[in-house]
Structures are given as structure tokens and as C-alpha cells.
C-alpha positions in Angstrom: 1.0 -67.8 50.1 0.5 -68.5 53.9 2.7 -65.9 55.1 0.9 -63.1 52.6 -2.3 -64.6 53.6 -1.1 -64.1 57.5 -0.2 -60.5 56.8 -3.1 -59.9 54.9 -5.3 -61.3 58.0 -2.9 -58.8 60.8 -3.5 -55.7 58.4 -7.5 -56.9 58.5 -7.3 -57.3 62.2 -5.8 -53.5 62.5 -8.4 -51.7 60.7 -11.0 -53.3 62.3 -9.4 -52.6 66.1 -9.5 -49.3 64.9 -13.0 -49.0 63.5 -14.4 -50.5 66.5 -12.8 -48.0 68.4 -14.4 -45.2 67.0 -18.5 -44.7 67.0 -21.2 -42.3 65.4 -22.7 -42.2 68.8 -25.2 -39.2 67.5 -25.5 -39.7 63.7 -26.5 -36.6 61.7 -26.8 -38.6 58.3 -27.8 -36.2 55.5 -29.3 -32.4 55.0 -33.1 -33.9 55.3 -32.4 -35.1 59.3 -32.7 -33.2 62.2 -28.7 -32.4 63.0 -27.2 -32.9 66.2 -24.6 -30.5 67.7 -22.6 -29.8 70.6 -20.7 -33.2 72.3 -20.7 -33.9 76.2 -19.1 -37.0 78.2 -18.7 -38.4 81.7 -17.4 -41.8 82.7 -18.6 -43.5 86.3 -16.7 -45.7 88.3 -18.6 -49.5 87.2 -17.1 -48.2 83.4 -20.1 -47.1 82.0 -19.9 -44.4 79.5 -22.7 -41.2 79.0 -22.4 -38.5 76.0 -24.9 -36.3 75.5 -25.9 -33.6 72.9 -28.3 -31.5 71.0 -31.0 -32.1 68.8 -31.8 -29.5 67.0 -35.1 -29.2 65.3 -33.9 -25.3 64.7 -31.0 -26.3 63.1 -29.7 -23.3 65.3 -28.7 -22.2 68.6 -30.8 -21.6 71.3 -33.2 -18.4 70.4 -31.5 -17.5 66.6 -35.1 -19.3 65.6 -37.7 -17.7 67.3 -39.8 -20.7 69.5 -36.7 -23.0 68.0 -37.1 -26.5 69.6 -33.9 -28.1 70.3 -33.7 -31.5 72.4 -30.7 -32.8 74.9 -30.6 -36.9 73.4 -28.4 -39.4 75.6 -26.8 -42.6 74.7 -24.6 -44.8 77.3 -22.1 -47.7 77.2 -21.4 -50.1 80.0 -18.8 -51.3 78.8 -16.4 -48.7 79.0 -17.5 -47.7 74.9 -17.3 -51.0 73.3 -21.0 -51.5 72.9 -24.0 -48.5 73.3 -27.4 -49.0 73.7 -30.2 -46.6 71.9 -30.7 -43.1 72.0 -33.2 -42.1 73.7 -34.8 -38.2 75.0 -33.0 -37.0 78.0 -35.6 -33.8 77.6 -37.8 -32.6 75.2 -38.1 -29.2 74.3 -41.3 -28.1 73.6 -40.9 -25.1 70.7 -44.0 -23.0 69.9 -45.8 -25.5 72.2 -43.8 -24.6 75.3 -46.0 -23.4 78.3 -43.1 -21.3 79.6 -40.4 -19.8 78.7 -37.5 -22.2 79.7 -39.1 -25.2 77.9 -39.0 -24.1 74.3 -35.4 -25.5 74.1 -32.7 -27.0 75.8 -29.2 -27.1 74.4 -24.9 -26.9 74.9 -24.9 -29.7 78.0 -22.1 -30.4 80.5 -21.9 -33.1 82.0 -19.9 -34.7 85.5 -20.1 -37.8 87.3 -19.4 -38.4 90.6 -16.5 -40.2 91.2 -18.0 -42.1 94.4 -21.5 -42.3 93.3 -24.3 -42.8 90.5 -24.8 -39.5 90.7 -24.7 -37.9 87.6 -25.3 -33.9 86.9 -26.1 -32.0 83.6 -26.5 -28.4 83.0 -27.4 -27.1 79.5 -28.5 -22.9 78.1 -32.3 -23.1 78.1 -35.3 -20.9 76.7 -36.3 -19.1 73.6 -33.2 -15.9 73.5 -29.6 -15.9 72.3 -26.7 -15.2 74.1 -25.9 -12.2 72.2 -29.2 -10.9 72.9 -29.5 -11.6 76.5 -30.1 -8.7 79.4 -30.6 -9.0 83.0 -34.1 -9.5 83.0 -34.1 -11.4 80.3 -32.1 -13.9 79.3 -31.2 -18.1 78.6 -32.2 -20.0 81.8 -29.3 -22.4 83.3 -31.4 -25.6 83.1 -29.9 -28.4 86.0 -30.8 -32.6 85.7 -29.6 -35.2 88.1 -29.6 -38.6 87.6 -28.7 -41.2 90.9 -28.8 -44.1 88.4 -25.4 -43.7 86.3 -27.6 -41.6 83.7 -30.8 -44.3 83.2 -33.6 -41.6 84.3 -33.4 -38.0 85.0 -34.9 -35.6 87.3 -36.6 -32.7 85.0 -34.9 -29.7 84.6 -34.9 -26.9 87.5 -33.9 -23.4 86.3 -31.2 -22.2 88.9 -30.3 -19.0 86.4 -31.4 -16.5 88.9 -29.3 -18.0 92.0 -26.5 -17.5 89.9 -26.7 -13.7 87.9 -28.2 -12.7 91.5 -24.4 -12.9 92.7 -23.2 -10.0 90.0 -25.5 -7.6 90.6 -23.6 -5.5 93.2 -20.4 -6.3 91.5 -17.6 -4.5 90.3 -18.7 -4.7 86.4 -22.2 -4.3 87.4 -25.5 -7.1 86.7 -24.6 -9.6 84.3 -26.5 -9.3 80.9 -26.0 -12.7 79.8 -24.6 -15.9 81.1 -23.5 -19.3 79.2 -22.0 -22.7 81.1 -19.4 -24.0 78.9 -20.5 -27.4 77.2 -18.4 -30.3 77.7 -17.1 -32.0 80.8 -17.7 -30.1 83.9 -14.3 -30.8 86.0 -14.9 -32.5 89.8 -11.7 -32.0 92.1 -9.1 -35.0 93.1 -9.0 -34.3 96.4 -10.4 -31.5 97.3 -13.9 -32.4 99.0 -15.7 -29.8 101.4 -18.9 -32.1 102.5 -20.1 -35.0 101.3 -18.8 -34.8 97.5 -15.8 -33.4 96.3 -16.1 -30.1 94.3 -17.0 -29.2 91.1 -15.9 -26.7 88.8 -17.3 -24.9 85.4 -16.2 -21.9 83.6 -19.0 -19.5 82.3 -18.6 -17.1 79.9 -20.9 -13.5 80.6 -21.5 -10.2 79.4 -21.3 -7.8 81.7 -23.1 -4.4 81.7 -20.9 -2.5 79.8 -21.4 -4.9 77.0 -17.9 -6.7 77.7 -17.2 -10.7 77.0 -15.7 -12.0 80.1 -14.9 -15.1 81.7 -15.7 -15.8 85.6 -15.4 -19.7 87.4 -18.2 -21.4 89.5 -17.6 -23.4 92.0 -20.0 -26.1 93.9 -19.2 -28.3 97.0 -22.9 -30.3 97.0 -22.6 -31.4 93.6 -24.4 -28.6 91.8 -27.1 -27.4 93.5 -25.6 -23.8 94.7 -22.5 -22.5 93.0 -20.5 -19.6 93.8 -17.6 -17.7 92.4 -14.3 -18.4 92.2 -12.2 -15.9 93.9 -15.2 -13.5 94.0 -17.3 -11.8 91.4 -14.8 -8.8 91.5 -12.4 -11.1 89.9 -12.4 -12.4 85.9 -9.7 -14.2 84.8 -10.1 -13.4 81.0 -11.3 -9.5 81.1 -11.2 -9.5 77.6 -12.2 -11.0 74.4 -13.6 -14.4 76.3 -15.4 -16.5 74.8 -16.3 -20.5 75.6 -14.0 -22.0 78.0 -12.9 -25.2 79.9 -11.1 -25.6 83.3 -8.9 -28.3 84.8 -6.8 -28.4 88.4 -3.1 -28.2 88.2 -0.3 -30.7 90.3 -0.2 -28.9 93.0 -4.0 -27.7 93.4 -3.7 -24.4 91.6 -7.0 -23.9 89.1 -6.4 -23.7 84.9 -9.0 -21.8 82.7 -8.6 -22.3 78.8 -10.7 -19.4 77.2 -11.4 -19.7 73.4 -9.9 -17.0 71.1 -10.0 -15.3 67.8 -6.5 -15.2 67.8 -5.7 -18.7 66.4 -4.6 -20.5 70.0 -6.3 -20.5 73.4 -6.1 -18.0 76.4 -4.6 -19.5 79.6 -4.8 -18.5 83.5 -4.5 -19.9 86.6 -6.3 -19.3 90.0 -3.8 -19.4 92.9 -6.0 -20.1 96.6 -5.1 -18.5 99.3 -8.5 -21.0 101.6 -9.3 -23.6 99.7 -12.4 -24.2 101.1 -13.5 -21.1 101.1 -13.0 -20.7 97.2 -10.5 -17.7 98.0 -7.7 -16.4 96.1 -6.2 -14.7 93.1 -5.8 -15.0 89.1 -2.5 -14.4 87.4 -2.2 -12.6 84.6 -3.7 -14.0 81.3 -1.1 -15.2 78.9 -2.0 -16.3 75.1 -0.8 -19.6 73.6 -0.4 -20.0 69.5 2.4 -20.3 67.0 4.5 -17.3 67.9 5.4 -19.2 71.3 5.5 -22.6 70.5 2.0 -23.2 71.8 -1.4 -24.5 70.7 -2.5 -23.4 67.3 -5.8 -23.5 65.3 -5.4 -22.5 61.7 -8.2 -19.5 60.9 -10.8 -21.0 63.5 -12.1 -20.0 67.1 -13.8 -23.0 68.7 -14.2 -24.9 71.7 -12.3 -27.9 73.2 -11.7 -29.6 76.0 -9.0 -29.4 78.6 -7.4 -32.1 81.0 -4.9 -33.4 83.2 -3.7 -36.8 83.4 -0.7 -38.7 85.4 2.0 -40.5 83.1 5.4 -42.0 83.0 8.2 -40.6 80.6 9.0 -43.9 78.8 12.2 -42.5 77.9 13.6 -42.5 81.7 10.5 -43.7 83.6 9.8 -40.2 85.5 6.3 -39.9 86.6 5.2 -36.9 85.8 1.7 -35.0 84.5 0.7 -34.6 81.0 -1.7 -31.3 80.1 -3.7 -32.0 77.3 -5.9 -29.5 74.9 -8.1 -30.5 72.1 -9.2 -28.4 69.6 -9.4 -28.0 65.6 -6.3 -27.9 64.0 -7.3 -26.4 60.7 -7.5 -24.8 58.7 -11.3 -23.4 59.4 -12.8 -26.5 61.4 -11.2 -29.5 60.4 -8.8 -31.6 61.7 -10.1 -32.5 65.4 -7.2 -33.2 67.9 -4.9 -32.7 71.1 -2.0 -30.9 72.1 0.2 -31.9 74.6 2.3 -31.1 77.1 4.5 -32.4 79.7 4.4 -30.8 83.1 7.6 -31.9 84.8 7.7 -29.8 88.1 6.3 -27.1 89.9 8.1 -24.4 87.3 5.7 -25.9 84.8 2.7 -24.5 86.6 3.9 -21.7 87.8 2.7 -18.8 85.6 -0.1 -18.6 82.7 3.2 -17.6 80.8 5.0 -21.2 81.3 1.6 -23.1 80.2 0.6 -20.9 77.1 4.6 -21.6 75.3 6.3 -24.9 74.2 3.9 -27.7 73.7 5.3 -30.8 72.9 3.3 -32.1 70.0 0.1 -33.1 68.7 -1.8 -35.8 68.0 -4.9 -35.5 64.9 -7.9 -37.8 65.2 -10.2 -36.5 62.4 -9.3 -36.2 59.0 -12.4 -34.3 58.1 -14.7 -31.2 59.3 -14.6 -31.5 63.1 -15.3 -28.5 65.6 -16.1 -29.0 69.4 -14.6 -31.7 71.5 -14.5 -33.1 74.9 -13.1 -35.9 76.6 -12.8 -37.8 80.2 -10.4 -40.4 81.8 -12.9 -43.7 81.9 -12.1 -46.4 84.5 -9.6 -48.3 82.8 -7.5 -45.1 82.6 -8.8 -45.2 78.4 -9.6 -41.6 77.2 -13.0 -41.4 75.6 -12.8 -38.5 73.2 -16.0 -37.2 71.8 -16.0 -34.7 68.9 -18.3 -33.3 66.1 -17.1 -34.6 62.4 -18.6 -34.2 59.1 -20.6 -30.9 58.5 -23.3 -30.9 57.2 -24.8 -27.4 57.0 -27.3 -25.6 54.4 -29.2 -21.8 54.3 -31.5 -23.2 57.1 -28.2 -24.3 59.8 -27.3 -27.8 60.2 -25.0 -29.7 61.9 -22.3 -32.8 62.8 -22.3 -36.2 63.4 -20.9 -36.5 66.9 -18.1 -39.3 67.2 -16.6 -41.3 70.3 -13.2 -42.3 69.9 -11.3 -44.5 72.9 -7.8 -43.0 72.9 -4.7 -43.9 74.7 -1.6 -41.8 76.6 0.6 -43.8 74.4 -1.4 -43.7 71.0 -1.9 -39.6 71.3 2.1 -38.9 72.3 3.6 -41.9 69.3 4.4 -43.7 72.5 6.7 -41.0 74.6 4.9 -41.5 77.4 2.2 -44.3 79.0 -0.5 -43.2 81.6 0.2 -44.0 85.3 -2.5 -44.8 87.4 -0.7 -45.6 90.5 0.4 -41.7 90.5 -0.9 -40.7 94.0 -1.4 -38.0 96.4 2.5 -37.5 96.9 3.3 -36.8 93.6 0.5 -34.2 93.4 2.0 -32.8 96.6 5.3 -32.4 95.1 4.0 -29.2 92.5 3.3 -27.3 95.3 5.5 -23.8 95.3 
């Protein structure tokens, strides 16, 4: 009898531990409450975690409903995601009461925490016009916010859109009609530091003058005060059928972009630097990843997801290497969000977009329900903070999801095949250079 009791206790303890690592950061409990959407997450060096999301009074994207109000809500953990503080408002959209265009709504946030200080930056869409209706002289704003105390207090928004739009005015594809900075995690470089801060990268979706959707990548060496176009305005990594995209540094120093697509997978491309400090170089040839080449496959959905590289050790032979992660809904439609993974064993595995796109090793399902956008970050304890939309609640007015945090390990994601390798340093990184 004692053995049975002990077994039951152990099983219960296991389920309790699993439940404790998942937490509804921003709950949407029923159809009558203001819904949440669009997760963003950052991790600070002291172990704190900061999450941001849309609080959508309008129940729609910015500009779909005239004068539709959207706030940004924020929640912090000071113990690596074990417990969470109260939800509070980072910025309040004013809706129809707004004194100006920008303050009507703020949505689709992206976030980054500086690796050496308590400085945190959030950017978001802002205003009262939908992305699809934008024109050069009438488009969404790009709001920027700063915190210098780890996300506890925030500056007022600054609209930086015109500083970025103007760079494209005389470019190959003409003035930008509309532009959108992808939500989720802004990338901070591991090794590129020009000035006070390590470099930032983010991907943008742009409607160019002829109406085509393209992706570009922006970089900043002053923690988001100013932005430049990687490789210049006449280079686009995804020139046709582009959508929301994410970027990540590859071992050896290249930059990888992964873009949402309607073709049941992702589009990848790689930027190779000729001058790292100046952000000069060239993009390769885009490659599509899906079921046909053993790549990442999303069954009948097009959705935003996160891209991340982590240092690991393969348990079967103790070989140090890197692991490429891509989150997205496995499907069908927007269900079963999870993470695909692919080992990057040597420079050959990062040699071309085609090599990146093919032959991913496995995947791990996080959600068993309706689920959509997701993002992730490597926390100070080397666990992965995973933030995602789950439990869809939509009606004819629109709607949203609950935003759920889950704390994952590399070993868990890969079914025990790999473990995180926090001792991997610059020597291993440089060994991937071609």
C-alpha cells in the first residue's frame, strides 16, 4: 500500500511541476472580456523576464476598426518565470479620444533587453490605419519605448517611422507604401559591438511602390536610437510573397531570416557580410522549407513564429555544436504550436539558405489546442522562455487568445538528444566561418 501511495505522490508531483512551468500571463477568459494578442518576451541578465502583448479593445489589428483602441500590457517575473507580478499598462491607446494620429492604438510589440545593462526597448505599430491601406504619406507609425530599470517604468512613445521610411525614398523599389516591424523578439548580436551596445537586428515587412510585399532587415548600433538597412535599400532577402519575418545570427557570423509564407512552411535566406561594422554584404538565394525537403511544415496555416540558435552538446557523442529552433503552429490551421529543431554541426550546415531549409531533425509540440503566434528567448539560467497564443476566442466582432508562458529545456524539446552548452564560446562560434 505504501508503494502505491508513493507512486501516486510521485505522479502528482510530476504533473504539479509541469503545471507550474506554464502560466497564463495575459488571460482571455471569455468572449465578453477585452482580448489579448501578439506575444513579445525579453530576458534580463539578472534573471528577470518581461512579457508584452496587445490588449485589444478593438478586437482587431490596428486600423481595421476606425479609431479602434489598443493598449500594450506588460508583466514581469523576477525569478526566471516561476512567479509573476501584476499586469500593468505600458502605454494606453486613446481610441476615438486620441489627440493625434499615433496615440489611437499601439500594437504588435517587439522587445529586447540589453545583455549588459537594465535597458529594455519596445517597438510597436501605432496609429489609425491598417497596414494594407498604407501609403507613403499616410501609414502606421513605429513607436519606440525605453526602460532603464528592467521594464518597471517606461518612456513616452517616440514615432521613428519617418526616419526609416525616408531611407527607401530613392531606392530601387521606390518609396515604401507601408512598413511593419515584426513582433516578438528583437535580436541582439552575441559578438558585434560597434560603440556602447551590442548590435540590434529586426526584420520588417514592406509594401513597396508597385504593391509587392518584401522583407528587409534593419540594424542599430545605438540600441534602437537610429536604424539602417542591412546591405542597403536595394537588397531584399525575400522579394516576392514576403510576410512577417524573424532574424537570427548564425554560427560564424552570417544573418539568417525566416519569413512567414502561405506555402505551408517558411522562406529562408542568409546575409553574408563583407564589412560587419558598416553592415555591408549580400543576401543569398531564398529557399523554401516545407514537407518536400524535410523542412519545417505548417499544415494549412500562415503564422508568425520565432527563430533562435542555441549552443548545445549532443549526448550521443558529446560533440559541441549549435541547434537551430523555429516555432510555428504545426496545424491543421492555427493549432498545436511547437518547435522544430535542426543541428548545425559545422560550417557546411550554414553554407546556404538551401542547406538551412532542408532536413530538420525533429519537433516538439508545446500546445494541444488552438494556438498561433509564438516567440522565445534564452533566459539567464539557460532555459528557454516560450510565450505563445493559445485557446482562440473569436466571434463576429473579432477576438484573441490567452498569452501563455512555458519554461522549456533543450533536452525536453529534443527528447533527450541534446543539452544546453553554456560554456560554448567565441572559439566554437568562429569555427563555423567559411
